[in-house]
C-alpha positions in Angstrom: -24.5 13.1 14.4 -23.6 9.0 14.1 -24.3 8.5 17.4 -27.1 10.6 18.0 -26.1 13.3 19.9 -26.6 17.5 18.8 -27.4 20.2 20.2 -30.8 22.3 19.3 -33.9 21.2 18.0 -35.5 18.6 16.1 -35.5 20.7 12.6 -32.2 21.7 13.5 -30.6 17.8 13.6 -32.7 17.0 10.8 -31.5 19.8 8.6 -27.7 18.8 9.3 -28.5 14.9 8.4 -29.7 16.1 5.5 -26.5 18.1 4.8 -24.0 15.7 6.4 -25.7 12.5 4.9 -23.3 11.7 1.9 -20.0 12.1 4.6 -22.1 10.2 7.4 -22.8 7.2 5.1 -19.5 7.1 3.1 -17.0 4.6 3.9 -13.4 4.6 2.8 -12.8 1.9 0.6 -9.5 0.1 0.7 -7.8 -1.5 -2.7 -9.0 -4.8 -1.9 -12.8 -3.4 -1.2 -15.7 -4.5 -3.7 -12.6 -6.3 -6.1 -13.7 -9.2 -8.2 -11.5 -12.2 -7.4 -10.3 -12.1 -11.2 -9.1 -8.2 -10.3 -7.6 -9.3 -7.0 -5.8 -12.3 -9.2 -4.7 -10.3 -11.5 -3.1 -7.9 -9.1 -1.6 -10.3 -7.1 0.0 -12.2 -10.0 1.5 -9.1 -11.2 2.9 -8.0 -7.6 4.6 -11.7 -7.5 6.1 -11.2 -10.6 7.3 -7.9 -9.9 8.6 -9.0 -6.6 10.1 -12.4 -8.4 12.0 -9.9 -10.8 13.3 -7.7 -8.5 14.5 -10.2 -6.1 16.4 -12.0 -9.0 17.7 -8.9 -10.3 19.4 -8.1 -6.4 20.4 -11.8 -6.5 18.3 -12.1 -3.4 15.7 -14.8 -2.4 12.6 -13.8 -0.3 13.7 -15.0 3.1 16.2 -12.6 3.0 13.8 -10.3 3.3 11.3 -12.0 5.8 14.5 -12.0 8.4 15.3 -8.4 8.5 13.2 -5.7 10.5 10.5 -3.6 8.4 12.8 -0.5 8.6 15.1 -2.1 5.9 15.9 -0.6 3.3 15.2 -3.4 0.5 12.0 -4.1 2.3 10.9 -0.4 2.1 12.0 -0.4 -1.5 10.0 -3.4 -2.6 7.0 -2.2 -0.6 6.9 1.2 -2.1 7.1 -0.3 -5.9 4.7 -3.1 -5.5 2.1 0.0 -3.6 2.8 1.9 -6.5 2.7 -0.4 -9.7 -0.1 -3.1 -8.4 -3.5 -3.1 -6.8 -2.1 -5.6 -4.0 -3.4 -4.3 -0.3 -0.8 -3.3 1.8 -1.9 -6.5 4.2 -0.9 -8.2 0.8 2.7 -6.6 0.6 3.1 -7.3 4.7 2.5 -10.9 4.6 4.8 -11.5 1.3 7.8 -9.1 2.8 7.7 -10.3 6.3 6.3 -7.0 7.7 3.9 -8.3 10.0 1.1 -5.7 9.2 -0.5 -3.1 7.0 0.5 -0.4 9.4 4.3 -1.1 8.7 3.8 -1.5 5.4 1.9 1.9 5.3 4.6 3.7 7.7 7.3 2.4 5.7 6.2 3.8 2.3 4.9 7.3 3.8 7.3 7.8 5.9 10.3 7.2 3.5 9.8 8.3 -0.2 10.8 6.4 -2.8 14.1 8.6 -3.4 15.4 8.1 -0.2 15.0 4.5 -0.1 16.5 4.4 -3.6 19.7 5.9 -2.2 20.2 3.0 0.4 19.6 0.4 -2.0 22.1 -2.0 -3.8 23.0 -0.6 -7.4 20.9 -3.6 -8.9 18.1 -3.3 -6.7 18.1 0.9 -7.3 18.1 0.8 -11.1 15.7 -1.8 -11.1 12.9 0.3 -8.8 14.0 3.5 -10.8 13.0 1.7 -14.5 9.6 0.2 -13.1 8.4 3.2 -11.1 9.3 5.3 -14.8 7.5 3.2 -16.4 4.5 3.5 -14.5 4.9 7.7 -14.9 4.5 7.4 -18.5 
């Protein structure tokens, strides 16, 4: 229907358009969509603070993560934590963790759940992520 194709009379097409208008017009919204600059800035500040705290706890610097592949467990832990606890986009996470693009972030987050990643991370980093996730769950 979006492209104007249908099989039947004009009245049939009009009925279909009325029924499906909301589904056809509606677009998916991402986290970055329609957010005010203030909201975006707050989310980024929160994410940066969380990332810096996590790096400090794990005795890492950002360059340690950037040099590894996208499936590096520590990157996955940080990506999952930032996605769950902040409002930043997956593109933002990819840029700051050196994961190339948002698709890689999405794949890591959805294919490897946080519990699997926590088993693979270092002790301090695992504890840090567990504590932060529990804070989120109330």
